[in-house]
C-alpha positions as CSV (number, residue, x, y, z in Angstrom):
1,X,-16.2,-53.6,-54.7
2,X,-19.1,-52.1,-52.2
3,X,-21.5,-51.7,-55.4
4,X,-21.5,-55.7,-55.9
5,X,-24.8,-57.8,-55.1
6,X,-24.1,-61.1,-52.9
7,X,-24.7,-64.2,-54.9
8,X,-28.0,-64.5,-52.9
9,X,-29.4,-60.9,-53.7
10,X,-28.5,-61.9,-57.4
11,X,-30.6,-65.5,-57.1
12,X,-33.4,-63.7,-55.4
13,X,-33.8,-61.4,-58.3
14,X,-33.5,-64.1,-60.8
15,X,-36.0,-66.3,-59.2
16,X,-38.4,-63.2,-59.2
17,X,-37.8,-62.5,-62.9
18,X,-37.7,-66.1,-64.3
19,X,-39.2,-69.4,-64.0
20,X,-36.5,-72.1,-63.4
21,X,-36.9,-75.8,-63.2
22,X,-34.3,-78.4,-62.2
23,X,-35.6,-81.9,-63.7
24,X,-35.8,-84.6,-66.5
25,X,-37.0,-83.3,-69.6
26,X,-39.4,-86.1,-70.0
27,X,-41.2,-85.0,-66.8
28,X,-41.0,-81.4,-67.6
29,X,-43.3,-79.2,-70.0
30,X,-40.2,-77.1,-71.2
31,X,-42.9,-74.0,-72.3
32,X,-43.8,-73.3,-68.8
33,X,-40.3,-72.2,-67.7
34,X,-37.7,-69.8,-68.9
35,X,-34.8,-71.7,-67.6
36,X,-34.6,-75.7,-67.4
37,X,-31.7,-77.9,-66.3
38,X,-31.2,-81.5,-65.7
39,X,-29.2,-82.8,-62.8
40,X,-27.3,-85.6,-64.6
41,X,-24.3,-86.6,-62.4
42,X,-23.8,-86.3,-58.7
43,X,-20.2,-87.0,-57.8
44,X,-17.9,-86.4,-54.6
45,X,-18.1,-82.8,-54.0
46,X,-19.7,-81.9,-57.2
47,X,-23.1,-81.6,-59.2
48,X,-23.3,-81.5,-62.9
49,X,-26.0,-79.8,-64.3
50,X,-27.0,-79.7,-68.4
51,X,-28.6,-76.9,-69.4
52,X,-31.8,-77.6,-71.5
53,X,-33.1,-74.3,-72.1
54,X,-32.0,-70.9,-71.6
55,X,-34.5,-68.5,-73.3
56,X,-33.3,-65.2,-71.4
57,X,-29.8,-65.9,-72.2
58,X,-28.5,-66.0,-68.7
59,X,-24.7,-66.3,-68.4
60,X,-23.1,-69.2,-66.9
61,X,-22.7,-67.9,-63.5
62,X,-26.4,-66.9,-63.0
63,X,-27.3,-70.4,-64.2
64,X,-24.7,-71.8,-61.8
65,X,-26.7,-69.7,-59.1
66,X,-30.1,-70.8,-59.7
67,X,-28.5,-74.6,-59.6
68,X,-26.9,-73.8,-56.1
69,X,-29.7,-71.9,-54.8
70,X,-27.9,-68.9,-54.9
71,X,-24.9,-70.1,-52.8
72,X,-21.7,-71.0,-55.1
73,X,-19.8,-70.7,-52.0
74,X,-17.3,-73.6,-53.4
75,X,-17.5,-72.3,-57.4
76,X,-18.1,-73.9,-60.5
77,X,-16.9,-74.8,-63.9
78,X,-18.6,-74.9,-67.4
79,X,-17.9,-78.0,-69.7
80,X,-19.9,-77.0,-72.7
81,X,-23.4,-76.8,-72.3
82,X,-22.8,-78.5,-68.4
83,X,-22.3,-76.5,-65.3
84,X,-20.3,-78.2,-62.7
85,X,-21.0,-76.9,-59.2
86,X,-18.6,-77.4,-56.6
87,X,-20.6,-78.5,-53.4
88,X,-17.4,-79.0,-51.0
């Protein structure tokens, strides 16, 4: 277990390596980013993100980390191409 990176360390590495954007597809030039998600549902203690582009084929956990700013202390779940990040 001692060799595992923290969520935030992994997040920083991903942010250095890839261009990531959260926003509406109509407002984003998709060609400018490696990973694009839209925030399509904010509810009690969760936020749902739809993955619009994942050019580097990141795993769900990596995308969840990007969406949650390296936090993920409450976890996440995957629903098809939607990642639900728990916020409380």
